[in-house]
N, C-alpha and C positions, 0 to 999 in steps of 0.2 A: 782843912784839907790843904795839903801842900802840892805844889806843882812839881812834877817829876819829869825831867827831860829824858825822853827815851832815845833821842837822836834820829827819830823817823820823820819823814816829810821834808818839804822844802820851805825855806823862808821866802818871804815876799821878794826880797832882793834877788835871790837866786832865780826865781821865776821871771822877774823883770829882765835879768841878764839874758836868759834864754830867749825871751820874746824879742829883745833888742838884736841879738845875734841872728835870729831867724829873719828879722826885718832887713838887716844889712845884706844877708845872703839873697833874699828875694829881690832887693833893689839892684843887686849885681847881675842876677840871672835874667830877670824879665826883659831888660833892654836888649840883651843878646838874643833873646828868642823872637823879638819883634822883627818882622820882615823875613823870617825863616819859612813861613808858609809859601810865599812867592818863590823862594829859592827851591823849595821842595817841588813845586809845580813844574818849574823849569827842568829839574832833574828827571821827573817822571816823563816829560815830553822828550828829553834827550834819550831816555831808555827806550821809549816807544819807537822813536825815529832811528835809533842806532841798533836796536836788537829785536824788539818784539814784532813790529810790523814787517821789517825786512825778512825775518824768519818765515812768516806766513807767505810773503811774496816769493821767496825762494822755493818754498814747497809748491806753490802755484806754478811757478816756472818749470820745475822738475816734472810735474804732472802734465802740463799743457804745452811745453816747448817754448813759451814766451811769457813775458810779464803781461798783465792786463794793460790794455791801451788807456790813454788818458781819458777817453770817453767812458770806458767801462769803469775806471777808477777803482777805488778800494772796495766798492760794493761787490766786485768780482770775487772777493775773498769770502763773502757770505752766501752768495747764490750764483749759480753758473751763468756766465754771459754767453751770448750766441757763439762767440769765437772759441770757447773752451772745447778742446778736443777730448780731454780725459780728466775732467773736473772731479776731484775726490774730496771736496771740502765738506762743510765749511772750514776754512783755514783760520778764522777768528770767530769767537763766540758772539760778539756784538759789534755794532758799527764803531769803527775806530774814531774816537773823539779825543781831542787834546784835553789837558787838565782844566782848561777854561770853558769846556763844553762845545767847542767848535770842531768841525770836521778837519782832519789832517788834509793837507793839499798834496796832490799826486800828479806827476806828469811823466809819461813814458812814450818815447824816449825823453830823457830830461834835457833841459836847457843847460844846466851846469854839469850834468853827468850824462852825456849823450850815449854812453855805452850801456846804461840801464835805465835809471829813473831818478827823478827829483822827488824827495819826500820832505815835507816841512809843515811847521805850524806857524801861524801868524802871531802867536804869543798872546799876552794879556790884552793888548789893544785890539786884536782881531783884524788888523790891517798890516799890509807890508810895511815894515819899519825895522829899526835896529834891534828890536827885542825878539825877532823871529828865531826859531830853532830849526836848523836845516841839516840835511845829510851830506853837505858838500863843504869843502874848505873855502872860506871867504878871503 
């Protein structure tokens, strides 16, 4: 019986080259992906603070004539507080939590934005620090 080369299949060297190329690509991509989850959390917090929660607060203000007080907090977006005149909520589906599982901080009138409210997250460390995500210019 003689061996007949039909030209099908891959040689061991070709398979080794593919594995090496994949290894090089993985070694280039994985380090770039490290740390991206924290950046994604920050971006989610920025979206919540910049657009999602403010939209609910604006709807609340339109219906009730004013933003919730600091004492009423963001809970006023889920259930009517005593001061609500024309509450048509809930304005949010669930309690607003930042990506780290902590409640967003809310003050009305704000210290930094006296004309409406301060809305912020303490970030990853859960305490006031440089990693806070805020709705005012620093």
